[in-house]
N, C-alpha and C positions, 0 to 999 in steps of 0.2 A: 385379353381377348378383344378383338376389334368389334366395333358396332355392327359391321357387315356380317360377321360370322353367325350370330344367332338370328339374323334378320328373317331368313326364309322360314326357319322353324317357328319363330314368333308369329309371323304373318299367317302361316298355315294353321297354327294352333288356335288362332282367333276364329277360325271357322267351326270350331267344336261347339257342343251344346252349351246353353246358358242356364244358370239357375241363380236364385237370389235367396240369401238367408241373412237375417239381422245379426247372427252370431258367427257366421263362417262364410268366407268367400269361396266360390267355386274354384276348381283348379285353374280354370281359364283366367279368372280375374286375379287369382293369386300370382300367376305368371306375369300378367300385365303389371301388377303392383310392384313385383320384384324388379322387373325390367326398368320401370320408371324410377324406382328408388335407387337402383344402382347407377343409373344415368345421372340422377340428381346429385348423388354423393360424389361421383367422379368428375362430372362435367360442369355442374352448376355451382355447387357450394364453394369450390375453390376460387371462383371468379366473381361471385355475387357482390362482394364488397367493392371490387373495382368497377363493375358495371354500374353499381349504385352511385359511387362517387363521381364518376365521369359522365354519367347519363348516357352510357354507351349501349347501343343496340347489340344483342348477342347473336350476330349473324352466323358465326361458326356453329354455335350450339343449336340454332334453329335448323341449319342445314342438316346436322346430324339427327335431329328429331324427325326431320322429313324422311330420312333414310330408314328410320325405325318404324315408319308408318304412323307417327303421332301427329301429323298435320292433317290426317284424314281419319280420325278415330272412328267416327260414326258413319262415314261415307260408304256407299256401295262399293264392293270389291271390283265391279266392272270399270270403275273410274279410278282405280288405284287406292281406294280406301281400305280400312281395316275391318269394316263391317261390324264394329263394336256397338254396344247399346249405351244408353245414357249413364248407367251405373259404371260402365267401363270408363266413360269420359270423366266422371267424378273421381274415380280412383286415380286415374292418370294425372289429372290436374292437381289433386292434393299432393301427390308425391313430388311433382315437378316444382310446385310452389314452396315446398319445404326447402329446396335448394336455392331458389330465386323467385321471389314474388313477382317480379317484373316479367320474367320468362313465362311463369304460370299464366299471367294475364294475357300475354301475346297468344299463347297456344289455346287458351280457353276461348277468347273472343273470336279468333280465327275459326276454330272448330264449330262453336255454337251459333255464331252470327253470320258466318259466310258459308263455310262448307256444308253444314247441316241444312242451312236455309236453301241452298241450291239443290242439294240432294233431295229435299222434301218438296220444293215448289217449282224447281226448274224443269224446262222441257229437255228432251233428249239432246237436242241441238245445243242448248245452253250448257248442259252438263259436259258434253264433249269439248266445248270451247272454253268454258270457264270453271270447270271442276277438275277435269283431268289436268294434272300438273300442279294443281293447288293442294292436292292430297300428299304431295311428296317434296315439292321444292318452292312453290310460290306462296305468298301470303295474300289473303283477301281482306277487305275492309268492310265496315258497316257504318254507313253515314246516315244517321237518323236525327240526332240532336241538333238544335240550333240555339243561338243566344237567347231567344225568347220562347223556345219550345224544348223543354227538357222533360219534366214530368208530364206536362200537357202536350202530348204528341200531336193532338188535333190542331194545334196552333202553328204548325210548320208553314213557312212562307216560301220555301223553294218551289218554283213552278216548273211544270212540264207542259209544253204546248205542242200539239201534233202539227207537223209541217210535211205533208206528203208521206214519204216512207220513213220519216225520222221524228223523234221527239226532241225538242230543244229545251234544255234545262238551264235555269238561272237561279242563283241563290247562294247562300253560304251555309256550310255545315261545320259544326264544332265537335271537338272531342273525338276525332277520328283516330282510332288506334292503328298503328302500323301504316299510317297514311303515306309516309315517305318511302316505305319499303314495299308496300303492297303493289300488286300488278293488276288488280281489279277491285271494284267496290260496289256494294249494293247501296244505291242512293235512293232515298225516299223523297218524293216531291208530290205536290198537289196539282191536279188538273183543273181544280176550281176551289178556291179558298172558301167560298160560301157553302160548300158541301161539308166543310170541316173534315172529320175522320173518314167520311165516305168518299172524299176526293183523293185521299192519299194513295199513291201508286209507287211500286218498287221497280227500279231499273238496274241492270248491270251496266256499269261504266268501266271500260278498260282504262288502265293507267299505264303510261301517260296518254292524254288525249287533248286535242286542241281546245282551248277555252278553260281547261282545268288548271288552276294554280294552287299551290299549297302554302299555308301560312308557316310561320316559324314553329319550331318544336317547343312545346310548352315545358317550362322549367318546374317540374312537379315536386311535391313534398315526398312522395314515395313512388313505388314501382317504377323507378327511374330508368330501368333497363328497357322498358317499353317506350315507344315514341308516340306522341300525341300531337295532332295539329288540326288546323282548320282546312276545309276545302272551299275554294272560291270557284263557282261555276258561272261562266259568262258565255252564253250561247253554245253550250256543249251539246253537240248533236249525236244521238245514239239511235241505231236502227230500231224500228218497231219490234223486231225479233228479240230485242234485249229487254222488253217488258216482261216482268215476272208475274205470272198469273194473268189477271185481267185488270183493267183500269178500276181503281177503287178498292182493290184487294190489299193494298199496302199496309193499312192499319192492322188488319187481321194477321197478315204475315209477320209484321213486327211484334205483335203481342204474343203470337205462338212461339216465335224464336226467343223472345225475352224470357219465356218460361225456362227454356233450355239454358239460356245465359245465366239465369239466377242460380241454377244448379252448378254451373261452372264457376261463378264468382264465389258461391258458398264453399265450394271445394278449394278454391284458392285460399279463402279465409282459413279453412281447416289446416291447410298445409303451413301457412304462416304461423298460426297458433300452435300447431304441433312442434314446429321448430323452436318457438319461444319456450314452450313447456320443457322440451328436452334440454335446452340450454340452462334453464333455471334449475332443473334437477341435477344436472352435471355440476354446475357451479356450486350449488348448495351442498353437494357431497364432498367437494374438495376444499372449499373455503371454511376456515375454522374461526369461531368466536366464543369467548368464554371457555376455551379449552375443549370445545366439541365442534363437529361439523355443523354448519348452519341448518342442515335438514333435520337435526335433532331438536331444534328449537320449536316449541309448540306453535308460535306465530307463523313460522315458515311452513310447518306441516299443514296448518289450517289453510294457508294460502294455496299451497300446492294441491290440496284436496279439491278446493273450489275450482281451480284452474282446470284440473283433469276432468272433473265431472261436467263442467259446462262444455268442454270440448267434445267429450264422448257423447253427450246428449245431442249436441248439434250434428255430429257425424251420423247418428242414427236418423235424424230428421232428413239430412241430405240424401242418404242412401234410400230412405223410404220415398222421398219425392222423386228420385231418379227411377225407382222401380215402378211407381205409378205412371210416370211418363212412358216407360217402356211397355206398359200394359195398354197404352192407348186411352187411358182414363183422363178426365179433366183434372189437372194438377195445380191450378193456380194457387189455391190456398196452401198447398203443401210446399210448393216451390217458394212462395213468399215466406212461409214459416221457416223453411230451411235457410234461406238467405238472411233473414232477420237474426235467427239464432246463431248461425255460424259467424256472421260478421261481428256481432256483438261479443261473441265468445273470443274471437281473434283479438279484438281490442282489449278485452278484459285480461286475457292471458298474457298478451305482450306487455301490458301495463304492469301486471303482476311480476313478470320476469324482471322488468326494470327495478321494481321495488326490492326484489330478492337480491339482485346484483348490487344494489345501492349505487354508489358513485360510479362503479364500473359499468353499470347499465346505462349511464348517461353519456359515455364517451364513445366515439366512433371506432375505437380499437376493438370493441365488442359488438356483435350483431344485434343486441337487444333493442337498441334505439331504432335500427333499421326495420326490425320486425314491427315495431309500433307504428312507424311511419307507413309501412306497406299495408298494415292492417286497416288503417283509417279509411282508405278508399273503398274497401269492400262494403262499408256502410252507406256509400254514396252512389256508385254507379250500378248499372242494371236495375235501376229503380231505387231511389233514396229510401231509407228504412222507414221514414214517416209515412210514405206512400204505401209501403208494404203493410204497415200496421192498419191503415185504412182498408186495404183490400181484404186483409184477414178478418177484420171486424165486420165488414159488410157481409162476407160469406158466412161467418159464424151466426150473425143475426138472422140471416135468411134460413139457415139450417134449423134453428131452434124456435122460429116463430111461424 
């Protein structure tokens, strides 16, 4: 069956009622999960090793995901989106990341940090110009980090100066996902560095545009199917209409969207960890030692038990965080907990898979070492885990004192 044939049914079904249960998905979310799982098995898993080895962007697969409506998972249907909620985003990203962690990263960041950002904070004009089309075929970027401003967002030095009907942007952005493939970017700049976070402002920058050049593609340890580069902005002029919200709103916009991004990255970690667990179970069932399958050895059983438990506990935290976001409640503590637990679980489980596979886990003929490399980034981006721990601790202290 082609991807196009179930498309209309899938899109229309997404308009049905939502519900959330910790032990059972709704029919709507079950369909979404199956759709993404089937796609992952047929379209991503067979090419994931090649994409990783060559550092090749999955252009064909991204195009097909666009036709399935998975480039606009949470966007308004008026602009071509699927009208899903954050839980739906989490389910989709987990399943896609099982097949290819890099593709999961592309879809997660595009949805959480570009599409949902514009859907939430953009004007009608901005949505018509920079959201329509990005829910089905184009990728958008998120340019916040700088070489001296990662965890400390208030330290960004990219500037925006008003000149008549235009803002002129100058500076350098780092770690821009899909920078070479994207057709627009949300760029954060300061109108006055002395104002720190109160001066940060968000702009939509079409790509390409005069004055914007891109650095080389980073040669990364993992998620190598995704492209990452720097943006160099030299007198880039964007119309005042491309300002998102008001001047000084950029910090709040970034923090709000990073909450969504943490759910996306946590879901990516779940997918990578789940793939590693399934590989470990399969291999230990087939490989024999001392006359018995490996999975009959107590040491292997104990390891599998820990791997499965950490992964399942993290999944419940991720789904809970997504549900709280969907209820419109403050979710910072829960998204930080979800990201912390899921990323650490992914690293633990992928490490365990290598141990169970032994020497076979260390060679590139098997995907175990790729899962480990892909898992490591989930502890770093969308807020390094050490910062997540500080956020969680501050909120716990405030709650109980």
